[in-house]
C-alpha positions in Angstrom: -24.9 -47.5 85.5 -22.3 -45.5 83.6 -24.4 -45.7 80.5 -27.4 -44.4 82.4 -25.4 -41.4 83.7 -24.2 -40.5 80.2 -27.7 -40.9 78.8 -29.0 -38.4 81.3 -26.1 -36.0 80.5 -26.7 -36.1 76.8 -30.5 -35.9 77.2 -30.3 -32.9 79.5 -28.0 -31.1 77.0 -30.4 -31.7 74.1 -33.6 -30.8 76.1 -32.0 -27.5 77.3 -31.9 -26.4 73.6 -35.1 -28.2 72.4 -36.8 -24.9 71.6 -34.1 -23.9 69.1 -35.3 -23.3 65.5 -32.1 -24.6 63.8 -29.5 -27.3 64.2 -26.8 -29.0 62.1 -25.4 -32.5 61.5 -21.8 -33.2 60.6 -20.5 -36.5 59.4 -16.8 -36.9 60.4 -13.8 -39.0 59.8 -10.4 -38.9 61.6 -7.6 -40.5 63.5 -7.1 -41.5 67.1 -3.8 -41.7 69.0 -4.0 -43.9 72.1 -1.4 -42.4 74.4 -1.6 -45.3 76.9 0.4 -47.5 74.5 -1.9 -50.4 74.9 -3.8 -49.7 71.6 -2.5 -48.8 68.2 -3.4 -45.7 66.2 -6.6 -46.2 64.3 -9.0 -44.4 62.0 -12.4 -43.2 63.3 -15.7 -42.1 61.9 -18.8 -40.6 63.4 -21.2 -37.7 63.3 -22.1 -34.5 65.3 -25.5 -33.0 66.0 -25.4 -29.3 67.1 -28.1 -27.0 68.5 -28.0 -23.3 69.4 -27.7 -22.6 73.1 -27.4 -19.2 74.8 -25.8 -19.1 78.2 -24.4 -16.4 80.6 -20.9 -17.7 80.0 -21.0 -17.1 76.3 -21.2 -20.6 74.9 -23.4 -20.7 71.8 -23.9 -24.4 70.8 -24.6 -27.7 72.5 -23.2 -30.7 70.6 -24.0 -34.4 70.7 -21.1 -36.5 69.3 -20.8 -40.2 68.3 -17.5 -41.8 67.2 -16.8 -45.4 66.2 -13.6 -47.4 65.7 -14.4 -50.7 64.1 -11.2 -52.7 64.8 -8.4 -51.3 67.0 -5.4 -53.7 67.4 -3.8 -54.3 70.8 0.0 -53.6 70.8 1.0 -56.8 72.7 -1.8 -59.1 71.7 -3.0 -60.6 68.5 -6.5 -59.3 69.2 -8.5 -56.2 68.4 -11.6 -54.4 69.7 -14.3 -52.1 68.6 -14.7 -48.8 70.5 -17.8 -46.6 70.7 -17.7 -43.1 72.1 -20.7 -40.9 73.1 -20.3 -37.4 74.4 -22.1 -34.1 75.1 -20.2 -30.9 74.6 -20.6 -27.1 74.7 -19.0 -25.0 72.0 -18.0 -21.4 71.8 -17.5 -19.8 68.4 -15.4 -16.7 68.0 -15.3 -13.7 65.7 -15.1 -14.6 62.0 -11.7 -14.4 60.3 -13.1 -14.0 56.8 -14.7 -17.3 55.9 -13.0 -19.0 58.9 -14.7 -19.4 62.3 -12.5 -20.7 65.2 -14.2 -22.5 68.1 -13.4 -24.1 71.4 -15.2 -27.0 73.1 -15.5 -29.0 76.3 -17.6 -31.9 77.5 -18.1 -35.3 79.1 -18.7 -38.7 77.6 -18.6 -42.4 77.8 -16.3 -44.9 76.0 -17.4 -48.4 75.4 -14.7 -51.1 74.8 -16.2 -54.2 73.2 -13.2 -56.6 73.8 -11.6 -55.3 76.9 -8.0 -56.5 77.4 -4.9 -55.4 79.3 -6.9 -53.3 81.7 -8.6 -51.3 79.0 -12.2 -51.1 80.1 -15.4 -49.0 79.7 -15.0 -45.6 81.2 -16.4 -42.1 81.5 -14.2 -39.4 80.1 -13.7 -35.6 79.8 -12.6 -33.9 76.6 -11.5 -30.5 75.6 -10.6 -29.3 72.1 -10.3 -26.5 69.6 -11.3 -26.4 65.9 -11.9 -24.3 62.8 -14.8 -24.1 60.4 -14.6 -22.8 56.8 -17.9 -21.4 55.5 -19.2 -22.8 52.2 -22.3 -22.0 50.1 -25.8 -22.7 51.4 -24.5 -22.1 55.0 -22.6 -25.4 55.0 -19.0 -25.5 56.3 -16.0 -27.7 56.4 -14.8 -28.3 60.0 -11.7 -29.8 61.6 -10.8 -30.1 65.3 -8.5 -31.8 67.7 -10.0 -33.2 70.9 -8.0 -34.4 73.9 -9.7 -37.2 75.9 -8.9 -38.1 79.5 -10.5 -41.3 80.7 -11.6 -41.4 84.4 -10.5 -45.1 84.5 -6.8 -44.9 85.3 -6.7 -41.5 83.5 -5.6 -42.8 80.1 -5.4 -40.3 77.4 -6.4 -40.2 73.7 -6.0 -37.5 71.1 -8.6 -37.4 68.3 -8.4 -35.5 65.1 -11.5 -35.0 63.0 -12.6 -33.5 59.7 -16.2 -33.2 58.6 -18.9 -31.4 56.7 -21.4 -29.2 58.7 -24.9 -29.4 57.1 -27.4 -26.9 58.7 -31.1 -27.6 58.9 -33.8 -25.0 59.5 -33.6 -21.2 59.1 -32.0 -19.0 61.7 -34.4 -17.8 64.3 -35.9 -14.5 63.1 -36.3 -11.6 65.5 -39.8 -10.3 65.0 -40.0 -6.5 65.4 -42.2 -5.4 68.2 -45.6 -4.0 66.9 -45.9 -0.3 67.1 -48.7 0.8 69.3 -50.9 3.2 67.4 -53.1 5.3 69.7 -56.6 6.0 68.5 -57.2 9.7 68.1 -60.7 11.0 68.9 -62.3 12.4 65.7 -62.4 16.2 65.6 -65.9 17.5 65.3 -66.1 20.0 62.5 -69.0 22.5 63.1 -70.7 23.8 60.0 -70.4 27.5 59.7 -73.8 29.1 59.0 -73.9 31.5 56.2 -74.7 35.1 57.3 -78.3 36.2 56.7 -78.6 38.8 54.0 -79.2 42.4 55.4 -82.5 43.7 54.4 -82.2 47.2 53.0 -85.3 49.2 53.4 -86.0 51.7 50.7 -86.5 55.2 52.1 -89.1 57.2 50.3 -88.6 61.0 50.5 -92.0 62.8 50.7 -92.4 66.6 50.1 -96.1 67.1 50.2 -96.2 70.9 49.7 -93.5 70.8 47.1 -91.5 73.5 48.8 -88.2 71.6 48.7 -88.2 70.6 52.4 -89.1 67.0 53.1 -92.1 66.4 55.4 -89.9 65.0 58.2 -88.1 68.4 58.5 -90.9 70.7 57.3 -92.4 72.7 60.1 -94.8 74.5 57.7 -96.1 71.6 55.7 -98.8 73.7 54.0 -96.6 76.1 52.2 -97.5 76.9 48.6 -95.7 75.0 45.9 -92.7 77.1 44.7 -92.8 79.4 47.7 -89.5 80.6 49.1 -89.0 79.0 52.5 -86.2 78.6 55.1 -84.6 75.4 56.3 -87.7 74.6 58.4 -90.0 74.8 55.3 -91.6 78.2 56.5 
């Protein structure tokens, strides 16, 4: 039943960020201090899978973690046990300090004890921790963190120290610029300007029939003799 509960927890954490366009894996090694006194200190190895996650409380990554201890000796018995730990965590990264990126984490998990002795049994647990990443080339990073585990079965405690290499996959999500709406402008109708028609200049012909120096249009005596002295009216 406990395994089913944890599986649902981890699956929901991964599905909540399934639309992310990038994630990372990080193989890890480290050391575990069993504070209950029933188990000795032992080395640990495992891996992390992280995915981007935006929330209202500021967390930015959801992490699935697996850790394995192959052979942990009991303090008062000539026996040992293997331990598997699965957990789902949320991480918050803080402002960069140069190439260093500090982070905090919290989550829930399940610890499986293969050879349970002295009351050490399978148990759900909660863990909190803090760590630091150092950025390398190609967006990779070295990471180290300390995680404090509190088992719900008799509230035993462990302290886990890890180091690992963060290997990213996929490019960061790109923010596509919004297309600029270009409104269609109605074409301007250009009217052709007609060229002005040429002005017809009529030639005025001056006629003086009686040759008296007064044109016919003003001559009131059109029958004067040629060369005769006449007034303005042609008389």
